[in-house]
Every structure is written in C-alpha cells, then in structure tokens.
N, C-alpha and C positions, 0 to 999 in steps of 0.2 A: 504494500500499499504506498501510495505516494503519498507525502502530506506538504500542506502549503503556508507560506507565512501569513501573517495578516495583512500584510502590503499586498502580497501578490492575491489575497483572495478578496480584498476591496476594490482593486484594479478589475480583475475576473468580473465581479457583481455590478461595479459601478457605484460601489458605496463609500461611504468614509472609513477610516480605517477604527475609528472610535465605536462607529455602529457595529462592526465585525468582532471587536472587543466585549462589547455589550453584549451580543447574540452568544458569545463563548461563556461570559460568565453568567450568563442565564439558562446555560445549558440548552441554548436552542439549536446548536450544531453538532448532531450526532458524531460521536467519535473525536471531537476536540480534546486536545488536553494539554497541559501546561509542560514545560521543561524550561525550570528555572524561570526566568521572566518571559519566557515565548510561548505562544499558543502555534500549536502543530495541528492544521484544519485538513481533514481527508480532501485529497484533489477531488472526489466525486461528492463530495458535499454540496447539497443544494441550499439555494438562499431562503432563508425562512420566509415564510408567505407575510403578508400584512397581520400585524400582531393584532389581537384583542386586548380588551382593556387588563384582562389578567395576565397577558404574556408582553406587554409593550415594555420598549427599553425602558431603563429607569431614567426617570423625569426630574426628580428632586434631588438635592445632594445627599439625603438620606438613602435614598433608594441606591444612587450609585454607590455609595460606601458600603451599603450590606452586601449589593451585589459583587463590589470586588473583594470583599472580607470572606465571602464564601469561597470564592473562586480561588482566593489565596494570591491575587493579581499582585504583581510587582511592579512599580513603577508609575502608578496612577494617582489618583489624588486621595485613597485610602493610604498609601502607602506615603504620601508627602504628609495628612495628617498625622499619622501615627509618630513621625519623626519630629516634624514642626513643635504638635503640641506637647510632646513627653519633653523635648529639649528646654523648649522655653518655660514652661510651667515648672520644671525641675530646678532649671538653672535661677529663676526667681527665687527659689528657696534656699539657695547655697549650694546646689550639686555641682561639683567641679567638673563633669564630665563635661569634654568638647562637643560640638555639634557633631562632628564627624566620628567619635567614639559613640555617641546615641544611635547615629545612623549605622555603624557597624553591629551594633547589640541589636538591634531589629532586623539587618539584613542576615547577619553571619550568626549571630550569638557571641561574637566576641568583641573585644575592645580594640581590635585592631594593631597597629604595630605603635601606638604611641603608648600604652602602657601608665602607671601612676596614678591610676581611678582608685578611689576608694570604695569598698566593697558595698558597701550600703547604697552608693551612687549607682554602683550596676545593679544592684537588686531592685532597687526603685525607678529604674530606670525600665527594666524588664517588665517588673509589675505594673508600670503606667501604662506598657500597651494592651497588657489585660484589660485595664481599666477602662480603655477608650473602647476595646471589643464590647465590654458590659453596658455602656452607655448606647452605643449603636444598637444592640439587641434589645434595649431596653427603651428607645428614644421615644417611641408613643405611648408608654405607660407614665400612669402619674409618678411623681417623686414620693419616695415613701421612706421611713425610717429604716425600712429591712435594705433596700438600695443604697441608701446613702452608708450604713454601715459594711455593707457587703463591698461597697467600694474602697472603703476605707481599711479592710480586713485584706482585700488584694492588694492595695498600694504598699502597706508595711508588712506583709507576709515575707518572712525570713530575712528581717532587718535586725540588726542591733536591738531595736527598741524592741522588737516583739518577744526577746526573752527577757526583759523586764515585767514583772508580776502588777507592776504600779499604771504600766503605759497603756493598758486594756486595748490592745489590737482589737479592732472591728467593735469596739463598745466605747460609749461616751466617756468623757476623761474624768480622772478621779481626783485631780488637783487644779488649783487654779491655774489660769494663765493668762498674758495679755497679749495685746497686737501692737508691738511699738510701745507707744505710752498709753495707750486704751485698754480699759478695762472689759472685759469679758464676763459672761454669765459665769456664775459659780457652779462646781459640778452638781450641787443639788437641784440648781433650776433648769440644766439642761434638756433633761426629759419632756418637763411641762412646756417649755420655751419651743423646743421643736416641734412637737404635736399641734402649740397652737400657731407655728409659722407654716405650716404644712397644710392644716386646716384652712387656712385662711388663702393661703395659696392655690390650694386645689379645689377651691371652691367656686372660681372664675372659670370661664371659657378659653376663648382667645386670648392671647398674651400681646402685649407690645414691649419695644425693647427696652422702655423705661420698667415695667413691671419684672422684666426677668434681672435686670441690673439692683431693682430695689429687693428682690428674694436675695441675689448674692449679698448685698449690703447687709441685711438681716443676719445671713447665714454665719456671715463672718464676725460679726458683733457677738452671735452667739458663742462663735468658737467651739464646736461639740467636741471636739477629741483634742487629744494633749499634743498630737501635730500632724501635719499632713491637710490641715484646714483649706489651705490657699487653693492646694491641688485639688480638693475634692470639691472645694466653689467652683472650681475653673471648670473642671467635667462635668459638673449638673450645668454650670451656663451653655456650654457647647452642646450637651444634651437637649437642653429647653430649645436651643435655638432649629436644633434640627427639628425637633417635634414641631414648632410652629413654622419651619420654612423662612427662618429668618438668617440672613447671612450670618455665620460665626464669625469668631475672631479669637486671636491668639495674641496674650500680652507678651511682648519681647520685650527684652533686655533694656532696650532704649526708652521704652515706655514704663517701665517700672515706675520709677519715683511719681510719673504722673499717675498712674494707676491708684497707689498708694495714698497720693493727696486726695484722688476722688473719693476712695471709700471714707478716709478721715471727714470729709467734708459733706457728703453725699444729703445730710440732713439739713445743710444750710444753703449750699448750692449745687444743684446735679448737673450742672453743665461740664464741670469737670470730669466726671468720670465718664459721662455720655461721651463727649469730646475726644477722652482717649480711646474707650471702646470703638467709636465709628472710625478713629485714625486706623486702628487695627482691622478692623473691617475693611475698610479701603484696601488694605495691603492682601488680606483673605481673598478680595474679588479678583486678584491679579492671579492667584491658583486656579480660580473657578475658570476664568478666560481661559487659561493656559490648557487646562483639561478639557474645555467645552462644555463645560456643567453650567445649565441655564441657572438662573436667580431672580 
C-alpha cells in the first residue's frame, strides 16, 4: 500500500492542507495514521463527502484542540497551547525552565541538552500538560470544587510539596498565605467562600470577558491552595474562554507586572487587568491566524 503526505493529498483533492489534517484528526480518512508529526494517507483513500453537523470539521478553537489532542497531532495549535501556556504560567510563578526546555519536555519527555533544571520545575511542567488536557476535556462543564481540586492534585503530584503532610495536595490549604502584600481567605473560610463563589458564578448563563476576569480575581483573593493558585486560576480562565468561545490569552513575562497590578486594583479600576488581558489576547489571535482557526 502506497501512502501520500498531507500536501500530496491536499493537491490531489484540491483542498487545503488544514482540511486534510482535520479529516485525519476526526478519523474521516480510513487507514490514515501518524508517524511522528506526519500523517500517512492511503493513496486510494477517497475524499470525505460533505459532512453533516455531527461530522463537520472542527469550527471552534475548543473543537480544534479536542480533535488534535485526540489524534495526538504534533505541530498544531494544541501543541502550541501546551507549550506556551505551560511555559508562561509556570515562569510567572518562578520556574527556571527555559522555553526550549519546556518544549523538549512536551515533545521528548527530556529537558534537552541544556540541563541544570530543578526537578520540581520539570515535574510541574509535565503535570501542567495533563492539566491542559483536563480543561479541554471538561471545557463545556461547569466549574466545580471537584474539578478545581483535581487540577491542583494533577499539577502538584510528585513534587517536593506533595511529600509534606501540611501541604494538602488536591485539597484546600491548611495554613494561611498571602499574595504579595494582600491577605487571602483563612483556611477555615476557604470551603464556604469557594462554594459561594461557584454558586454565584454558575448561576448565570452566558459570560462576558469581564465576568471571567471577575471570577479570576475572586478566586485569587480566596487563594484556596497552599501553592499553585495562580496556575490553577489561569487554567480555569483558559477553560472558560474555550467554553464561551472567547479568544483565550496567555500572560507572558512581559505582562507579569501589569497582570499583578490589574489583580490588585480590580475593585477600584477594572481597566488595568482588562487591558492587560486584551493585549495578551491580541497575541493569541496571531496564533489562531497562523493555524487558520476562526474566532
């Protein structure tokens, strides 16, 4: 059996290469399989007919991410999101992994030739990839305490913190903590405050950009876990963007001080955080344009 590449098949069928990759990712081309990053398509495969609503090519970012995740597709928007969101969200919290090391961990499960990385940074990067899969899988479901705790358990599993009984991996904090110079909810208050936050947020229907930021601000004020709150909060933000088909955003190092200022001043001036996240959103749109994902 002779196999064709995506580009050869696209030319043969007179369609875009992205359409061919989507057909493959959705299992609409019998016998197609991946070798590394390359789709192998049987030479005698027939072009899929007009799709009905159930088999249409992915339209939203969430659908594209889910399809590429299921197909284990390398080099697409799913691949890009995994590396960029993991690198930037961990880097904000003090991870010393470089962007290349983060990419190596995702692609090869090694840190590449540079070395010198902390074990916890490596473990948390690998765990963060799993957390992104979790938010894609649960994107359309309501945010629950169970999901939030599962994200924390996944993120911190196997770390030095996980070996400390007081740390409570996958459960709410046992010791008071702060965010910079801001006080947060006491351990005794966390359970009730989280239930109140989720009850109020989940009672509404369609969410605006500001609704998502307001939830993020209140989550960070509660700071329910001993550590990892920022990353969990940003994962939930990304999840809700996918759910409501809002262009997501990734806070990079260059926006870190503006992001923290925005959180601190949210109650007094919403424009700081909103403008910071909109700037990050503009950068994410460049990714979507490159990968030809509509928004």
